[in-house]
N, C-alpha and C positions, 0 to 999 in steps of 0.2 A: 864541712866535714860530714862524711856519711858513716854512721855507726853500723856495725854489722848486726845481724839478727841474733837472737838468743840461740842457745844450743840446739833447740829442736827445730830451728829454721823459721820460726814465726817471729814477727815483731811483737815483743812483749810491751805492755803498757809503759813500763819504765824506760825502755829503749825509745819509744815514741816521744815520751816527755823530754828525754835528754836530747833527742834529735831536734825538737822544737826549741828548746831553751839553750842548748850548748852550741855555740858557734866556735868556741875556742877553749876547749877543755879536753882532757884525756883520762883514760882509765888504764891502770897498769895491773893486770890480773895474771899472776904467774904461779906455777907450781914451785915447790922448793928447788927442784932440779932445774927448772926453767930460769929461775932467778940466779942460780949459781952459774949457769951457762951464759946468760946475758950480762952478768956482772963482769965477764971477761971480754965482752964485745964493746969496743969504744963507741960504735954507732948507737948502741942501746943506752949506754951511760950518757952520751951526748944528748940523745933524744929527751930523756927525762930532765937532764940539767937545763936544756934549752926551754922546755915547757915551763919549768920553774922560773927561769930567768925572764921569760916572756910574760910572766905574771898570770899564767893560766891555772885554772882549777885542775887538780889531779885527784882522782880516786884510786886508792891502792888497797889490795888485800895483803896478806902476810908476805907472800912472795914478792909482790910489787914493792912493799916497804923495804925489803932486803935490797932490791935494785936501787931504790931511792937513797938508801943509806950509803951504798957504794958510790953513788953520784954526789954525795954530800948535800943532798936535798933535805932541808930542814922541815920541821913540822910547823904549820901555821894554819890559819882559818881556811885556806884554800886547798890544803892537803887533807882529804877526808877518807874515812873508811869506805871501801868499795861496797859494803853491805848497807850503807846508809844513803839510799837513793835521794831522799829529800835534801840531805845536806849537800850532796853533789850537785843537784839541780840548782839549789840556791847559790852555791859557790860558782857554778858555771855561768851564771847570769852576768857576772861582772869580772873585770880584771882584779887581781889581788894587789891593789895599790899599796897597801901597808907593807907588802913584801919588797917593794922597790928599793927602799933604803938599805936592804940587806944584800942586794944583788948588783948594785951599781952606785957609783959616786954621782950624786946630783950636783949640778952647778948652781 
């Protein structure tokens, strides 16, 4: 996964840390309007639902949390505030195995 650069076009320290640590994580950063629009798009809802179901770490801001709510994505240790880079890096280092029992029936 290649994370895009920060708004000014440079690779910030946090982006570099995440690129190094996160091989299977995502961030959902949306405006209020963006969240409203994407909440009506099945592909966007499916994307966050799939990320959660695949036990990935997810960082979300207020708009992102609105999309997660639409997708019925719950809160757990792997869903962190987008402003907390250290929590996201820590969560992105591993799959969220504790979540598995809530997303599938285990044999």
